[in-house]
C-alpha beads as a LAMMPS data file, in Angstrom:
LAMMPS data file: protein, C-alpha beads

72 atoms
71 bonds

1 atom types
1 bond types

-500.0 500.0 xlo xhi
-500.0 500.0 ylo yhi
-500.0 500.0 zlo zhi

Masses

1 110.0

Atoms # bond

1 1 1 85.455 -146.446 -348.396
2 1 1 82.986 -144.367 -350.418
3 1 1 85.544 -143.734 -353.139
4 1 1 86.280 -147.438 -353.310
5 1 1 82.598 -148.197 -353.878
6 1 1 82.379 -145.519 -356.560
7 1 1 85.338 -147.005 -358.404
8 1 1 83.898 -150.517 -358.197
9 1 1 80.450 -149.469 -359.399
10 1 1 81.957 -147.578 -362.324
11 1 1 84.096 -150.559 -363.230
12 1 1 81.102 -152.872 -363.289
13 1 1 79.106 -150.364 -365.320
14 1 1 81.702 -149.869 -368.036
15 1 1 83.366 -153.283 -367.825
16 1 1 81.489 -154.952 -370.690
17 1 1 82.001 -151.952 -372.960
18 1 1 85.718 -151.926 -372.223
19 1 1 85.775 -155.593 -373.240
20 1 1 83.995 -154.727 -376.488
21 1 1 86.502 -151.940 -377.163
22 1 1 89.432 -154.257 -376.508
23 1 1 87.963 -156.967 -378.743
24 1 1 87.378 -154.476 -381.566
25 1 1 90.984 -153.365 -381.230
26 1 1 92.229 -156.925 -381.323
27 1 1 90.103 -157.830 -384.339
28 1 1 90.612 -154.717 -386.452
29 1 1 93.914 -153.125 -385.521
30 1 1 95.959 -156.071 -384.327
31 1 1 94.250 -158.439 -386.807
32 1 1 94.115 -161.371 -384.416
33 1 1 92.153 -164.182 -386.116
34 1 1 90.566 -165.537 -382.928
35 1 1 89.317 -162.043 -382.011
36 1 1 87.032 -161.920 -385.058
37 1 1 84.950 -164.820 -383.763
38 1 1 84.921 -163.303 -380.268
39 1 1 83.821 -159.948 -381.708
40 1 1 80.924 -161.631 -383.499
41 1 1 79.800 -163.307 -380.265
42 1 1 80.089 -160.092 -378.227
43 1 1 78.154 -158.043 -380.780
44 1 1 75.345 -160.598 -380.774
45 1 1 75.316 -160.622 -376.980
46 1 1 75.130 -156.801 -376.705
47 1 1 72.788 -156.247 -379.670
48 1 1 69.938 -154.922 -377.451
49 1 1 72.296 -152.328 -375.970
50 1 1 73.262 -151.031 -379.398
51 1 1 69.685 -150.996 -380.685
52 1 1 68.485 -149.081 -377.633
53 1 1 70.844 -146.235 -378.561
54 1 1 68.682 -145.516 -381.621
55 1 1 65.326 -145.553 -379.851
56 1 1 63.801 -142.308 -378.685
57 1 1 62.326 -142.296 -375.196
58 1 1 58.553 -141.860 -374.935
59 1 1 57.335 -138.295 -374.621
60 1 1 56.692 -137.031 -371.131
61 1 1 53.490 -134.986 -370.820
62 1 1 54.715 -133.143 -367.715
63 1 1 57.930 -132.045 -369.404
64 1 1 55.951 -130.893 -372.443
65 1 1 53.697 -128.758 -370.240
66 1 1 56.717 -127.197 -368.519
67 1 1 58.221 -126.258 -371.878
68 1 1 54.926 -124.768 -373.055
69 1 1 54.577 -122.700 -369.867
70 1 1 58.207 -121.527 -370.007
71 1 1 57.489 -119.083 -372.815
72 1 1 54.697 -117.314 -370.891

Bonds

1 1 1 2
2 1 2 3
3 1 3 4
4 1 4 5
5 1 5 6
6 1 6 7
7 1 7 8
8 1 8 9
9 1 9 10
10 1 10 11
11 1 11 12
12 1 12 13
13 1 13 14
14 1 14 15
15 1 15 16
16 1 16 17
17 1 17 18
18 1 18 19
19 1 19 20
20 1 20 21
21 1 21 22
22 1 22 23
23 1 23 24
24 1 24 25
25 1 25 26
26 1 26 27
27 1 27 28
28 1 28 29
29 1 29 30
30 1 30 31
31 1 31 32
32 1 32 33
33 1 33 34
34 1 34 35
35 1 35 36
36 1 36 37
37 1 37 38
38 1 38 39
39 1 39 40
40 1 40 41
41 1 41 42
42 1 42 43
43 1 43 44
44 1 44 45
45 1 45 46
46 1 46 47
47 1 47 48
48 1 48 49
49 1 49 50
50 1 50 51
51 1 51 52
52 1 52 53
53 1 53 54
54 1 54 55
55 1 55 56
56 1 56 57
57 1 57 58
58 1 58 59
59 1 59 60
60 1 60 61
61 1 61 62
62 1 62 63
63 1 63 64
64 1 64 65
65 1 65 66
66 1 66 67
67 1 67 68
68 1 68 69
69 1 69 70
70 1 70 71
71 1 71 72
């Protein structure tokens, strides 16, 4: 049962990105005309996800102190 839950949680985590990958493939490689419009809609929907990839997380003071103390 635990493995079944792990598979289901992974599927729900990566499901939207698999859809994006499939839509990109349909629009670019298979050159399906209806996929271009769908790709535009999906990219607009997932824009925050793509923008968040370029943001750096805020600095953690505790981690900085650990790194400073590591050399001593």
